C-alpha positions as CSV (number, residue, x, y, z in Angstrom):
1,X,-11.2,26.7,-94.2
2,X,-13.9,25.0,-96.3
3,X,-13.8,21.3,-96.9
4,X,-11.8,20.1,-99.9
5,X,-13.8,19.0,-103.0
6,X,-13.1,15.4,-103.9
7,X,-13.4,14.7,-107.6
8,X,-13.3,11.5,-109.6
9,X,-12.7,11.1,-113.3
10,X,-13.6,8.3,-115.7
11,X,-12.2,8.6,-119.3
12,X,-10.6,5.9,-121.5
13,X,-8.3,8.4,-123.2
14,X,-5.2,8.2,-121.0
15,X,-3.7,11.5,-122.2
16,X,-6.9,13.5,-121.7
17,X,-7.5,11.8,-118.3
18,X,-4.0,12.6,-117.0
19,X,-4.2,16.1,-118.3
20,X,-7.5,16.7,-116.5
21,X,-6.1,15.3,-113.2
22,X,-3.3,17.8,-113.4
23,X,-5.7,20.6,-114.1
24,X,-8.2,19.8,-111.4
25,X,-5.4,19.2,-108.8
26,X,-4.2,22.7,-109.6
27,X,-7.5,24.2,-108.5
28,X,-7.6,25.6,-104.9
29,X,-9.3,23.2,-102.5
30,X,-9.9,20.4,-105.1
31,X,-8.1,17.2,-105.9
32,X,-8.7,14.0,-107.8
33,X,-9.4,11.2,-105.4
34,X,-10.3,8.5,-107.9
35,X,-9.5,7.8,-111.6
36,X,-10.9,5.1,-113.9
37,X,-10.7,4.3,-117.6
38,X,-14.3,3.1,-118.0
39,X,-17.6,3.2,-116.1
40,X,-17.3,-0.3,-114.7
41,X,-13.9,0.4,-113.0
42,X,-15.3,3.7,-111.8
43,X,-18.1,2.0,-110.0
44,X,-15.7,-0.6,-108.6
45,X,-13.7,2.4,-107.2
46,X,-16.7,4.0,-105.7
47,X,-17.6,0.9,-103.9
48,X,-14.5,1.2,-101.7
49,X,-13.9,5.0,-101.8
50,X,-13.7,6.8,-98.5
51,X,-14.9,9.4,-98.6
52,X,-17.0,9.3,-101.8
53,X,-16.1,11.9,-104.4
54,X,-18.3,15.0,-104.4
55,X,-18.2,15.2,-108.2
56,X,-17.6,12.7,-111.0
57,X,-16.2,14.0,-114.4
58,X,-17.6,11.5,-116.8
59,X,-16.9,10.7,-120.4
60,X,-19.7,9.4,-122.6
61,X,-17.9,7.0,-124.9
62,X,-16.2,4.4,-122.8
63,X,-15.6,0.6,-123.2
64,X,-17.4,-1.8,-120.9
65,X,-19.9,0.7,-119.4
66,X,-20.5,4.0,-121.2
67,X,-21.4,7.4,-119.7
68,X,-25.1,7.0,-120.0
69,X,-25.3,3.6,-118.2
70,X,-22.8,4.7,-115.6
71,X,-24.9,7.9,-114.9
72,X,-28.0,5.7,-114.3
73,X,-26.1,3.4,-111.9
74,X,-24.4,6.3,-110.0
75,X,-27.9,7.8,-109.4
76,X,-29.2,4.5,-108.2
77,X,-26.3,3.6,-106.0
78,X,-24.7,6.9,-105.0
79,X,-27.4,9.6,-105.2
80,X,-25.4,12.2,-103.4
81,X,-22.6,12.2,-106.0
82,X,-22.8,15.0,-108.6
83,X,-22.1,14.2,-112.3
84,X,-20.5,16.5,-114.9
85,X,-20.3,15.1,-118.4
86,X,-17.2,15.9,-120.4
87,X,-17.9,15.1,-124.0
88,X,-16.8,15.7,-127.6
89,X,-20.5,15.3,-128.7
90,X,-21.9,18.8,-129.1
91,X,-25.3,17.9,-130.7
92,X,-28.2,19.2,-128.8
93,X,-29.8,15.8,-128.5
94,X,-26.8,14.6,-126.4
95,X,-27.0,17.6,-124.1
96,X,-30.7,17.5,-123.4
97,X,-30.8,13.7,-123.1
98,X,-28.1,13.7,-120.4
99,X,-29.6,16.6,-118.6
100,X,-33.0,14.7,-118.7
101,X,-31.1,11.8,-117.0
102,X,-30.2,14.1,-114.1
103,X,-26.6,15.0,-114.7
104,X,-25.5,18.2,-113.1
105,X,-23.7,19.8,-115.9
106,X,-22.6,19.0,-119.5
107,X,-19.3,20.4,-120.8
108,X,-17.5,20.0,-124.1
109,X,-14.0,18.8,-123.9
110,X,-12.6,21.9,-125.5
111,X,-13.7,24.3,-122.7
112,X,-11.2,26.3,-120.8
113,X,-10.0,25.1,-117.4
114,X,-11.6,28.0,-115.7
115,X,-15.0,26.8,-116.9
116,X,-14.3,23.3,-115.5
117,X,-13.4,24.8,-112.1
118,X,-16.6,27.0,-112.2
119,X,-18.7,24.0,-113.1
120,X,-17.3,21.9,-110.3
121,X,-17.8,24.6,-107.7
122,X,-21.4,25.4,-108.9
123,X,-22.5,21.8,-108.8
124,X,-21.2,21.3,-105.3
125,X,-22.7,24.6,-104.0
126,X,-25.9,24.9,-106.2
127,X,-26.3,21.3,-107.7
128,X,-26.2,22.5,-111.3
129,X,-24.2,24.4,-113.9
130,X,-25.7,25.6,-117.1
131,X,-23.7,27.1,-119.9
132,X,-24.5,28.6,-123.3
133,X,-24.4,25.1,-125.0
134,X,-27.2,24.0,-122.6
135,X,-29.2,27.1,-123.2
136,X,-28.9,26.7,-127.0
137,X,-30.0,23.1,-126.8
138,X,-33.0,24.0,-124.7
139,X,-34.0,26.9,-126.9
140,X,-33.8,24.6,-130.0
141,X,-36.0,22.1,-128.2
142,X,-38.6,24.7,-127.4
143,X,-38.5,26.3,-130.9
144,X,-41.5,24.2,-132.0
145,X,-43.4,24.7,-128.7
146,X,-45.9,27.4,-128.1
147,X,-44.6,30.8,-126.9
148,X,-43.7,31.3,-123.2
149,X,-46.7,32.1,-121.1
150,X,-47.0,34.3,-118.0
151,X,-45.4,32.6,-115.0
152,X,-48.5,32.2,-112.9
153,X,-50.5,31.1,-115.8
154,X,-48.0,28.5,-117.0
155,X,-47.7,26.6,-113.8
156,X,-49.3,23.3,-113.4
157,X,-52.3,23.2,-111.0
158,X,-50.3,21.1,-108.6
159,X,-47.9,23.8,-107.8
160,X,-48.9,26.5,-105.3
161,X,-48.1,30.2,-105.9
162,X,-45.5,30.1,-103.2
163,X,-43.9,27.0,-104.7
164,X,-43.8,28.8,-108.0
165,X,-42.0,31.8,-106.3
166,X,-39.4,29.4,-104.8
167,X,-38.9,27.6,-108.1
168,X,-38.3,30.9,-109.9
169,X,-35.7,31.9,-107.4
170,X,-34.0,28.5,-107.5
171,X,-33.7,28.9,-111.3
172,X,-31.9,32.2,-110.6
173,X,-29.4,30.3,-108.6
174,X,-30.3,31.8,-105.2
175,X,-29.4,29.8,-102.1
176,X,-32.0,28.7,-99.5
177,X,-30.9,31.5,-97.2
178,X,-31.2,34.0,-100.0
179,X,-34.6,32.8,-101.0
180,X,-35.8,32.9,-97.4
181,X,-34.6,36.5,-97.1
182,X,-36.2,37.6,-100.3
183,X,-39.5,35.9,-99.6
184,X,-39.5,36.6,-95.8
185,X,-39.6,32.9,-95.0
186,X,-37.5,30.6,-92.7
187,X,-34.8,28.5,-94.3
188,X,-36.7,25.4,-93.1
189,X,-39.8,26.6,-94.9
190,X,-37.8,27.1,-98.1
191,X,-36.3,23.7,-97.8
192,X,-39.8,22.3,-97.3
193,X,-41.0,24.0,-100.5
194,X,-38.0,22.6,-102.4
195,X,-38.7,19.1,-101.2
196,X,-42.3,19.4,-102.4
197,X,-41.1,20.7,-105.7
198,X,-38.8,17.7,-106.1
199,X,-41.7,15.3,-105.3
200,X,-44.3,17.0,-107.4
201,X,-42.1,17.5,-110.5
202,X,-40.4,14.1,-110.2
203,X,-37.0,15.8,-110.3
204,X,-33.9,14.2,-109.0
205,X,-32.1,17.4,-108.0
206,X,-32.0,21.1,-108.5
207,X,-30.9,20.7,-112.1
208,X,-34.1,18.7,-112.7
209,X,-36.2,21.5,-111.2
210,X,-34.6,24.0,-113.6
211,X,-35.3,21.7,-116.5
212,X,-38.9,21.3,-115.4
213,X,-39.3,25.1,-115.2
214,X,-37.8,25.5,-118.8
215,X,-39.9,22.7,-120.3
216,X,-43.1,24.1,-118.7
217,X,-42.4,27.7,-119.9
218,X,-41.9,28.9,-116.3
219,X,-38.7,30.6,-117.2
220,X,-36.9,31.8,-120.3
221,X,-33.6,29.8,-120.7
222,X,-31.7,33.0,-121.4
223,X,-32.5,34.1,-117.9
224,X,-30.3,31.4,-116.4
225,X,-27.1,33.1,-117.6
226,X,-26.1,36.2,-115.5
């Protein structure tokens, strides 16, 4: 049996928070291990949590410490904790700004429970979950940029051809073993390429690598949805 997924939630709207707790607790192999009504109380809870949650469901508009500032502090103090934003703000600028900060997914509060479950599982297994809202925001951001170039021509000079190959497969949501099999490499070598990509691109996580690939025209955002 796989390990249970521990989830925390921070939202100042009591009815929504309690409803989400019931929904997440109904998912197989998941449970809410920590709840808070603002970012400050969430951080206080994380300081004594054992084990730490795998994923935090985080609202943007909260008293005392909002979602943006809470995201920054979680990255600084608990780098292994994944963050999924749950927000009523659907404007592209909110989506892209939070993804730029390194959150692992951005969901609107009116999504179906099935999408919440899928997002949680994906960020635990693959470190990111991108949906149509994210793709729309990225396409709009790129609308005024020059057209997409050929992959090998678009890559910054600091990336090697093999790193470009690995990055492309990461964007297609392949796991390290799957990438190793497709490129005839060892898993250790793939992990090494991923570490180099994180360092060279200044990315926090896999989601950051995908954002880097999109911003540098290494992949069409529409290719991220199967």
